[in-house]
Structures are given as C-alpha cells and as structure tokens.
Steps between C-alpha positions, in 0.01 A plus 500: 500500500217250460682246715570763767136612502389139535733444792375817669139396450564152641682653795204728571250215480713282727543779753127567507424128540747466789352806670146360471607159628671661798190701587284186479737310728496787751121519478451130567750522785300783659177309448638189672648704786171683562303175504742350752490811720121514482468136598728553800375836622128508415265218605290377209702692242495214250143401573262464202305804615805726511631361172163578338514853638855552369410376151187718490689819587786399270255462210380861530856631528616275217233626261574861591875442457473367145487846344771629731725216386450577131567868563817423698623280216527805274640725773175662613282497811123544506399700807137522388430136595359561853275780378359296212435216747320736740307670221385169353402376847241777542406546134387140454237501779383846394430360152308214659284754681401653164364162393784400270546121477798382703676336206472818296620712794813282529575549129443876523724540805782286358487676161502836677804389699670396178419837341646683800808280474541572129475873564742469787746305284484742209546809716776350713684384187492846351618649831733226621700740712185548710345154451455424870326829570294459183366158602430631850311797356293278271411281798394800707288634213326165447416431863388861549269482200351171622441647846320796345283263297414274794425796728219628276190485718701373796702649782755217487709479184774280642279212612234327290267224613308282259390135489808310383418219255527155653734379226743781580487422871567135423804581283668705771358321806736385773318169540439450129583175323640424156417161347449365851835630623498735802639789294326829417429516124695827474815297572429290192434817302841631607665169411352503149595864447854426622544200269369689196716805576819299557440304180427817300813679622726224367306372198338797329631794302341741747672336796839500331441862399464596867837343580654663194378849590608456860841368399594745226268749337743550213516129424121472531451782252733331252288187529195703400347499848290805579599622845192721513265206441676278753509771767136596444375141481657384826354800683162412350535146635600645836188716509273209405651267761475772766132553421437124509674478837276778630189309390621174656582678826136611513397135501738444790398800713134531403509882485676752277768715665716743305802442725509124447781535248731715714719211629569391143707809423781358711436126484490466120840664470630295794382173340676588175823593677502200734436272202813635332357682198731790420338842535735613223337256258618210288515229769252303706140411426165418652615161629750684718224734620281203598786387721534852640126515572514175696805616698337833582163349594652229720725759666197721572309203640796416723525856629126512569526168682774648717268786592697780332324822404450610140776761538743234625404275210579776251834568665606134483389459138690817413811363669459184292478691173821699553739201503303330222549800273866517598555136408319519167663830406849353513457357150545781243190579299500367147507853354830562677649186348456605139 
C-alpha cells in the first residue's frame, strides 16, 4: 500500500509539473508571436517608449493579480479586487485632505485592504458554495462605505482630488527612472514582489501549504495544514495588494476615481488563466501569472496600436482565453487522480 501510494503521489507531481511546463511553453510562444506581430503591424511597437508603457501597465496588473493567483491556487476567485482598488484609490487622497501624513495614510489603506481581505476569506470559506457572490458582495460593501465616507461634505463621492505626494508620483510616473535606467520605479517594485512571492511559494511552509490545499484538502489536513488559515491568509494578501495597487494608481493618474479598478475584475482572472494557473487549484504559480500579465498587456498594446475599440479588445482577449482554458483543462486535476 505504501509503495502504491508513493507511486500515485509521484505520478501526480509529474503530471502537475508537465502541465505547468506546457503552459509556460505556450505562454512564451504567445509572447514571441505577439512581439513579432506588433513589430510588423504597428510602427514603433518595440520602441523604448512603448516598451516602458507596456511595463508600467503590466506592473499595476501584475501587483493586482498576485492575490488572484493565490486564490486560484486553492480553487477560489476573489471578485472584490477591483472594488478594493477603487476604494483605496479614493480613500487615500481623502485621508491626505484630513492632514494625515502620506506614509501613515498608505499604511492605513493597505491594512484596511488586508482586513477586508481577511473578512472576505473567512466568510467565503464558510460559505464556499457561494464564495464568488460572497467576495463580490464584500467588494460592493467596501467601495460603497468608502464612497459614503468620501462624500461627507462633498457632492462627489466617486472622485477625490488632493495634492499627490511627489514620491508617489515618481514611483508610478511614466517617465520615471530607477537607478539611472529608463524604467518607472513601480516596475522594480513589481519585480521585487514577484521574486519574493515565487521564492516563498516554493521554499516556505506557507507556500507549500497553498499547493497542498489546492491539490488535496484531505491530504493537507492529514499533514496538519489548516485550510481555514490558508484560505483566509491568501485573501488577506489579496486585499492588501489590491489596496496597494489602488494607491500606486493614484500616483499614476494624479486624481482618485472609484472606477479605476473596474478593468481589473476581468484582467486579473485573464492573466491567471493565460499564465496557466489552474482555477481548480493545485497547479501553477505567480511566475506563470507574470507571463500571463506580459502576454495580456502586450496583446492590449497591439490592439490599441491597430486602432481597435475597447469592446473589440475585450472580444479578442475573450477569444484568446477560451482555447487557453481548453488546452490547460485537458490534464485531469490532481484531485481526480487520487
């Protein structure tokens, strides 16, 4: 029995590794194809200016997609992400208006995002049959409460204007530089976050616990892994990263707007799927999502360069996701192999 169990475990690990490798190969193939098409069809597509723009937009999407990746790895989706982003984007400047120091306002907003995420994770875990609706409801409640707060003494609760700190503008500036390189500092922030996250997923108990819970809840429980803690923690991280993204987007735009997070409802899920992380859990990782973010951002840049409308862009990205899901879904999920 022990030998059979070992063989089954090795088979599951091998199957998951092959699936991840295949998704990475497909992702790099798409990336190369899009770069070639862009170079041929759009003048200046690979110019330094356009490359800087792509990396800047990819950094925001990449930071927002971190939490979505962790949630997908345990078989969940966090639909509150765009609403936490929008709420943070108008809450931060409103705190600045009250006289709160900018550094303290950042901490408050990020901690509040984490608290919302923890609540979202706990409630969605307890009601897993309605987890998607639960996360959506939590997002609605948060952004509505923030709009009520920011509208006190004002007729405009969805838009907030306040002097944005210079350091925040510099971090998210299009023409910013990092150590003399023509890269916005937020790109470096994303790179550091990506490296730490990828390392943690493969080299820490918490990271391995996420894979364990996503692969087999029964096996994870026998290893002494608390599914409740893992589920709640990753939603907390998702909330914190969403709030941080909302703050950074303020430095990019210069004014708070509650709808700034709306595009991230679709794009964070799309980046995870295109990267090859299984929405059923147990396979993938943030490295795959980084690849998916780059593919999605370059594709969007190509479509914009071709002069397509936003609706046409959505249609094409949607058509891309369908075959990607079909390809990745051909490998049976690890739970079905036990």
